[in-house]
C-alpha positions, 0 to 999 in steps of 0.5 A: 408755748405761744404767748398769746397774752397782750396787756394793753397797759404795757403798749407803747410808742417810742422814737416813732415806733410802736412797741406791742408791749415793752418787753423785748430781748437784749443783743448777745442772746440771737447774735446771728438772727437765727430765732427771731420769730420764734422769740416773738412768740415767746411774748418778746415784742423785740428782738436786739440782734447781734452784735453784727460786724461787717466781716465773719470773726470767731471772737476769742478762744474758748472757754469764754462764757461762765454761769455764776450759779450762786449769784445768778450772774454770767460772765462772756468774754465771746468777743463780738463772735459774728458771722458778719454782713454777708450771712445775716443781712439775707436773714434779717431781709427774710425775717423783715418781709415776713412781718410785712404781712403779719407785725409780731414785733419790732427787729433791732440791730446792734452794730459792732466793728471788726477787731482790730479794723483800722476805722471803726466808724466806717464798720459803723457806717457799712452796718447802717447801710446794709442793716438799716433797711431791715430793721426797726431801731439800730444800736450802736454797740460803743460799750462790748468790753470784750474787744479791744478799743471798742469801749474807748468809743464812748470818749467825747472826742471819738464819740463826737468824730463818730456821730458827726460822720454817721449823722452826716450819712444819715442826713444823705438818706431820705429816711432810716431807721431810730438810732440808739447807742447801747453804753456802759455802766462803768462810765465816770459821772463825767463821762456820763455827762459828757455823753449826755451832752453829745447825745442831746446836741446831735439828737440820738433817737435813744439809749441801751443802758447798760452793758455788762460790766468789768467790774466785781463786787465783793459779795460774789460768791461764785468761783468764777467771779474772777474770770475776764469778761463782761458780767450780766445777771443779778449782779448788774442790776443796781449798777445799770439801775444807777446808769440809767437813773443818772442818765435819764436826769442828765437827758432831763427825760428827752431821749428814751432808754431801754433798760437792760441789766439783772431783771428777773422779775416783774419787780426788777422790770418795774425798778428799771422804768421807775428810774427812767427807762420806757422799755427793757430787755431781759436776758441772763435770768432766761438762763435761770428761769426759762423762757416762762419768765417772760410772761410773768414778768409781763403779769408782775409789771401790770399788777405793780402798775395798777397797785400804784394808780398808773393806767399805762406804762407810759405814765 
């Protein structure tokens, strides 16, 4: 069903971009850029496609995804399975051009590196070069727990080197889409402090918080709880909200945050926004509640804003 409900209270401008509503879908759902237009019809106003790696790679062997029904969670260890730039860039180009006439929403591209590549930063540079022209914003995925070496890019020295090279390249372009970093919820306080400093120093356009967690709470009920991989859905909610709250404080509210992790209701979305997020993404909850969840979240979020005396989500 096409969701035509537009709430002016949820329209927002971030990073110089106009978001028709503040609710999108997280990376990992439309990995190969196959369903962008259809996702906009469901009431989502932005789609983060990917993660996309330069070369095609199969990811980890199956089984690699487990539904934790009792916990409304999911564990995945896909390992960045991607068709690569050759297949995905033409799809992005087609969708991006289709949008020029009638803009339904924004296209974000989640960029990743190939497994075992010698120079990961070069993979991200290739992603910016090839996908950038057909995206409204780009997300550097430096926090995927399912590919060896990727989360190490969050370490201070590695991240500084990466941002140095990327911003050097961006400075040669006449214009480029906003650039965001996607962070892990499992960072220590000290790591968050270091990342916040770098983000402020390089004037990074935004943060996506958070990726999946490798931690496992004792409260998990499902028999799959010991499976290796990143845990998402309801069990991630508090962890990701805490990370949003702390990064918002450490960056003095100057860096826009897209909040993701365990959102399954308008109240969950509101919690993320009050913690410091300016927009939110859903994914795992759609597995348990279907696409009807999107219009429900929007309606409930508007009700909660009004109840607390806010006229607009940006307040």
